[in-house]
N, C-alpha and C positions, 0 to 999 in steps of 0.2 A: 782404579775402577774396575766395573767387569770386563773379565777376558773369556771369552767362548772358544773351546778347542771342540775339534770333532772328533770323534772317537774312532780311527783305523777298525776296518771290517764290522764296525757296528752302523750301518746306515741311516742317517736321521739322526741318531743320538749324540748328545753334548755335555760338555762338562762345563760349567760356569763356574768360574772362579772370582772372588773379589778381594784386589788387591789394594792397600793403603798401607805405604811405609812407616807412615807417622801414627797407625791407628794402636789404641791402646787395649791388648788384649783381655786385658783383666777391669772387669765393671766392677764400679765402687759402690754401686748401689743397685738394687733387683730392680730388671726391666722388664715390665709386662708382656707380654709377647700377642695378647688379643686373642689368643685361641684359651675356650672354658671347658674344661672336663669335669664332669659331676659337679658344676657349680664352683669350680677352684680353677683361678686363671691360672696358666702354666707361665713360669717368668723365663727370658731367654738364655742358653746355655746353662740350664741348670736341668730339666727333666728332659730325658732323654727319650723313655717310651711309654707310653700308656698301655693297660690290658684291654687285649679283643673286647668287641661286644659291649665297649663304651660310646656315647654320644659325645662328638666333639663339634663343638661351635666355634666358629671365626666370626669376632665381631666386627661390625662396621662402626667407623670407617677402619679402612685397613692400614696399620700404622707403616707396614714394610711391606716391597712388593712379595706377596705369597705366591708360593706352586704347591700345586696338588699332584700327585702320581696316583694315577689310577690303573685298577688291574687292566693288562694288556693295553696300554695306551702309554703316548709316550706324557711327560709330565706337561704342565701348561699352569699360565700363570693365572689366579683368581681374579675375577672382575669384580667381584662382590664377596661378603661373608655368607653363611649360611652352617647347615647342619651336615655332619658328614659321619658316615659309618663304615667298618671294616666287614664285608671284607671287599667292598668295591674301592674303598682307597685304602692305600698301600702306606703312604707317607704325605706328611705336610712339612713345607720346609722354605726357608728362608736361604737363597742360593748363597753359597760362600759363609754365612753366619750360623744357623740353628736349622735345625730338623729334629722331628718326633718320629719312630716308626711306631705301631701297634704289635705290641708283644705277645707272644705267645709262651711266656716263660711261666704262670701256675694254670692250672689244671681247676676246671670250673667247680665241679662239684664232687665231692666225696663219692657221694651215693651213683653218680654216673658218669666218669671219667671221659674224657675226651680222648680217645684212642687213637685218634690221629695223630695229635699232640704227643703221645706216648712212642708212636713210630717215629716221629721226627726226631723225637729225642733220644733214642736208641741209634738213629744214623746217624747222627752227630755224637756220639759217646765218645768216639777216638778223640776228638778235637775238645771235648768240654771236660769239664772233674765230673767226676765219678764215685759212686756210693758204695760201699759192700753191704749186702743183707744175709741173713741167717738161710738156714737149707729151711727152715721152717715156714720162713717168709717167702722165699722160694716156692715152694709149695703153694702158697696162698695166693701168689703172684700167677701160677699157672690157673689156679682153680678160678680166678676172676678172668681170665681170658676167656673160660667158656662162653662167658656172657655177652661176649662181643656178636654182635650180629650180624657184621659183614664178614663173609667168609675168607675172602681176598685178606683183608686186613687181619682178622684172627691169623691166617697161617704167615701172614710176614712178621705178625710179633711174636708168633710162637719161634719162630727160626732165630729171632732176636734174642728172645729168651733164653732159648736153648743154647745158644751160640756162646751168650755172654754169661749164662748163670746167675751166679751171684752179685755179679759187678753189673749195676744198674745207672742209669741218668739220676741224678738230684731230684727231681718230679717226681719219679717214681718211688724212691725210698721214704721222701715225704708222705707221697700217698698213701703206701702201704702202713708208715706208722699211723698216720691220723686213722686210717679205715680200722687198723689194728686194735688202737685205743678206744675208737667209738662204739 
């Protein structure tokens, strides 16, 4: 059954775990989750994340006790289905069984990249896989930074670009390669 643990020094936060010693951890067939993304139903235990700015529908009747985690709020159980969007919704999940997050792994548009995603990728560079760019690509990246409208964001990006120089996050490498080829 479900076991609830209260997390020390995090008042009000709980961890819900489902324990069944007889459960088979492998599903022999594809189980539909009742969550629809871009007219495609997600399967339990397969899809782990979807791209941000995508409409997510949870269909009625709910097959499982779905929970929703909204920004700056505690997770709550869904009483009915509906349409959900990022950034107000951070996660939909079935405690102990399945969850998916809204992913920020891809940049939206080659003409207008999301520089906040680039900054986040640089901040996580030490923990993630990195790529290398040529000196010419580095100068091209510096040139692109001039188009960033927010001065604080531009300054932070410039700091990371100069600090790491030719070492860049994977999404930056893909962005530069795609931008140079177009």
